[in-house]
N, C-alpha and C positions, 0 to 999 in steps of 0.2 A: 769077679767080673762086675763092672758097673752097669746099673740099669739104664736103659735108653731113656731119653727124655720123652714123656708122654705127648701124644699128638691130640690136639683139640680142634674139632671141626667148627667153623664159624660160618653159617649161611649168610650170604650177602643180600643187599637190596638191589633191585633192578631199576635204574634211574636214567633219565635223559639229562645231559648237561652239554650246553652249547651244541645242540643238535647231534650229540653223540650218545649212544646207549652204552651204559656202563654197569658193571657189577661192583658195588661199593660197600664199605663199612667205615665207621668212624675209627680213627687210629687208636682211640683209648681202649677199645676192646682187645685187640691183639696185644697191645702193650701190657694190659692188666694180666692177660694169660701168661705172658713171659715173666713180668716183674713180680706179680703177686701170687700166681699159682705155680710158677716154676715149670710151665709146660710150653710146648711149641704150637702156635696157631697155624691152622690150615684154612684159608679162605675158600669157601665153596660157592660156585656160581649158582644162582637161583634159576635153574633150568627145568623145574617141574618134573614131569614124568620122564624126561630125558636123563634124570639122575638115577643111577642105580644105588638105592640105599644100602643094599647088601654089600656091594663092593666098597662103598665109602666107609661104612661102619665096621667092616672087617679090618680096616686100615687105621682107625683112630681109637682113642681111649676115652673120649668124652666129647660132649657137644655144648657149645655156648650159643645162646640165642640172644641177639642184641636188641636194643631199642631202635626206633625208626620214626620218622615223621608220618609214615603211612599207618593205616589201620587194617586189621583183618576184615575181609569182606563179610558182611553180616549173614549172607546166605549159608556160610559154613556152620553157623549156630542157630539157624532159623530165626534170625533177628529181622527187624523191620528194615526197609531200605535206608541207606545212608542219606544224610542231607546233601544237597548239591554242594559241590566243592570239597567234599571229603576226599582226602588222598588215600588211594589204595595201591597195593602192589600184588596183583594176582599171581605173578610168577614166584614171588617169595612165599605166598600162601601155599601154592602148589608144591613147593619144595619142602618147607618146614613142617607142615602138618603131618604128612606121611613119615617124614624123617623122625619126628618126635615119637610117633607111635612105635616105630621100629626100634629106636634107641631105648625106649622104656621097656619094650618086650625083651630086649637083650640085656637089661639091667646095666646099661652104660650110664655113667654120670652125666647129668644134664643140669646146667645152670642157666636159668631163663631170666632176662632182665627187661623190664619195661614192656615193649611190644612182645618180648619173649615170654613173659608170664601170661600174657593174653593168648598167645599162640599155644602155649602149654595147656592152658585151661580149655581152649576150644578143641584142640587135638584129642583131648581125653573126654570130651563130652559136656563141657561147661558152656556158659553164655557170658556176654559182656554188656556192661553199660556203655552206650555210645557217646554220652555227653555228661560226664560226671559233674561238671560245673553247675548243671541244672538240678542236681539232686539236693535235698535239704542238707545244708551244711557244706555243700560242695565247694564253697569259696575258700575252704582251707587248703585246697590244692591250687598250685600256682596257675595252672591252665584255666582255672575257674575265675581268674582275675583279669587284669588288663594285659592283654597279649603284647601291646606296643611297649608297655613299661618293662615287661619281661625281656624283650629283645634288646632293650637299651641297657640292661644290666651287664656287668662284667661276668666272665665265666665263673669266677669264684662266687659271685652273688647268686647267679642263676642256679648253680649246682650246690649252693650252701644249704644248711639245714633250714627246712621250711615248716615242718610240723612233727609232732611226736607220733609214734605208733606204739600201741600196746601189744606186748608179746604174749603168746599163749604160754601159760604156766607149764614148765617141764617140756616145752617144745624145743625145736632145733635152735631157734634164735635166742631163746631164753638161756639155753646152755652155752651158746656161743658168746653171748654178750655178758652173761652173768648178772643180768638185771631184768626188770619187768617192763622197761620202756626205753626206746632209743629215739633219737631225732634223725629224720631222713629228709632228702631233697624231694622235689615234686615237679615233674615236667611232662605230665601225661594228661590227655584229654579223655581217655577211655580207661576202663578198669573192669575187674571181674564182677559179674552179677551173681549168677549161680555157679558155685564151684563145681568142677567135674567130680563125678563119683570117685571116691577113694582119696581125693586130695584133702590134706589137713590144712586148715587155716592157721597160719603161724603168726600173723600180725594184722592189726586193723588200725585205721586212721580214726581221728576223733569223730568223723561223720559216719563211721561204721564201714567204710569201704575197705575191702580186703587188700592188704599191702604185701603179703608174703604167704606162700604155700609150700608144702612139702608133700612127698608121696611116701607114707609109712611103708616100711618093708623093702623099699628100694635101696640100692647101694648109695645113691645120692641123686635125688631129683628135687631141686629147690628152685622156686621162682620168687623174684622180688619186683615190686612195682617201681621202686626208686632206682637210682643210678650209682651202684657201688664202684663202678669202673672209673669214676672220676677221682683221681688222686688216691687210689686205694691204699697205698702205703701210709698215707697220712691219717687214715681213719681206722681205729682198732677193729671195729666190726667188719668193715669192708676187707681189711687185711685178713682177718680170721675166716671170712666167708670164702675168699679166693684160695686161701691155704687149704681149707677143708675140701674144696672142689679139686684142687691139685692133688691132694692126698688120695682122693677117690680115683682119680685118673691114674696115679702111680700104681694103685692096687690092681687096676685092670691091666696096665702094662706089664706088671710083674707076673700076673697070671698067664699071660701069653695070648696071642691072637686066637687060638683055638677055643678059648673060654668065652669069646665075645658073641658066639652065634646064639641065635634064639633057641631056647630050650624046646625040645620036641614035644 
């Protein structure tokens, strides 16, 4: 009997467009789940405490957390108030933060990208830098540079390699890439400050900013600050990352729905 295709929950953003409120995600994320992970995406509306995490997580085999123009509201990690004009999405925060905690408690695979790694870190007790471009050496990250110039770039330029990251020896990415350093893109204005208890730092940028984390002992909990979902099949590390996530989701699907519940 063939194994069913694993289901991956993708929480959406809550945005207004042309005076209409919408739950949205960039198409690259569900496409990467299908094409590079071999799973089926399920878009989840960001409805906060109206979402029953138990019901959702009983039904899926993994969670993918996407990037977004918005930032996690700083009160979630006892940070100072955001500067005026900072874009937030409180409905997404209210959905993803408890969802992450429950998914980790159930040992479900979690892949967290860009805003997602920040959500993962905050959900598990870490903090964020709110303006990485103002840190010493922060100009290495594209958002620390000329924003107007970035927006004039083609998509391939914008999502192309920007800076190297040093991989933790014998870590998840070092094993995945088979090297000590890889090149990544950079489109973020915030990043991890203090990593959450239990998270392992997997990669750092030249300025010391944390670029990837994992949760040792978990089936698969991995976060990256860069964007592997952009043309993932063209990048060996991105392809391997999504394949590993897909394999972890298939293991959950093979174990059966009854194995997904939180341990007593």
